[in-house]
N, C-alpha and C positions, 0 to 999 in steps of 0.2 A: 100844415095840419098834421096832427098825430092821430093815427087810427090804431086801436087795440082790438085784437081778435082772440076768441076763445079765452075770454078774461074771467078769472075767478077772484076770490078775495086776496089771494097771495100773489098771483102773477098772470100774465097773458102768455099764450103760446107763441104769438108773434105780434110785432108792432111795426107799422109802416110809417115812415117819415121822409119827406123830401126824396122820393124815388128809391128809398132803401128799405129793405125788410130785415128785421132783426129777429131771429128765432131764439126761443128759450132753449136751454139745454135739453137734448133728447136722449132718453135712456131706452133700452130695449129689453125684450124678454129672450130667454134662451139659456142653455147650459154652458155655452162656450163664449169666449169673447168674439169669435167669428159670427156666431148666431146673433148675439146682441148687437154687433156692429151692423149686420144686414138689417135687423129690425129698426135700429136707430135711423139708418139711411133711408129706409122706406118711409119712415115718419117725416124725415127732412123733405123728401120728394113731395109727399102729400101737402105739407105746410107751404112749401114754396109754390106749388101749383095753386093752392087756395089764395095765396098772396099775389098771384099774377106774375110769378117769377119761375125760374127753373134752375137746374143744376149748372147749366152753362153760364149763368149769371152770378155764380157765387163769387164773393169778394174775399171772404175770410172764413177760416174754420179753426176752431179751438177744440181740441180733443183731450179729454181727461181719461186716463186709464187707472184702474185701481192698482195695477201692478205693471210696471214698465217691461216686465218679462213677456207681456202679451203684445208688445209693440209690433213684432213681425207678423203675428197672426191678424191683428187689426189692419195693418198696412196691406196685407194680401187682399182683404175685402175692399178696403178703401181704394186701392190702385185699380181694381177691376171696375169700380163704380164711377170714379171721377171721369167726366167727359174728356176725351183726348183734346189737348190744347186749351182746356178751360180750368186747369187746377188753380184753386184759390191760394192766397197766402195762408200759411198754416202753422199752428203751434201745437205741440203735443207734450203733455206732462203727466205726472203721477199725482193722484189726489185721493183722499178718502171720500168716496161718493156717498150719496144720501142714505143708502141702505147696503148692507153687505152683499146682497144678491146682484147688485149692479157692478159690472166690470168695465163699462165704457160709457162715456157721455159725450155727445157731439153738439157743438154750438156753431151756428152758421149765420153769417151776414151776407146778404145778396142784393143786387140791384133789382128793381122791379121792372 
């Protein structure tokens, strides 16, 4: 069974299928990449909890940065946030995001 949550005309915030939860890309508010990363990750936590999952069940993370020069700043927040011993597989790249104000976007796949 496929379950869709917080669904609009364009997308769902997360989809559950076969014991896996797929989160839409999360962007955050704030003036710095660190602020936006913290906000993104708070949204990830909320959505995972709503889906019946948690950060220690993350399987994969894809992170897009508007500028790879922000890699170290984002990683400082990420490294403090990821539960010890439960780091997911991860990719990080540079991309033009949906609006110029966005500096980071985080996409998560997790077990339920």
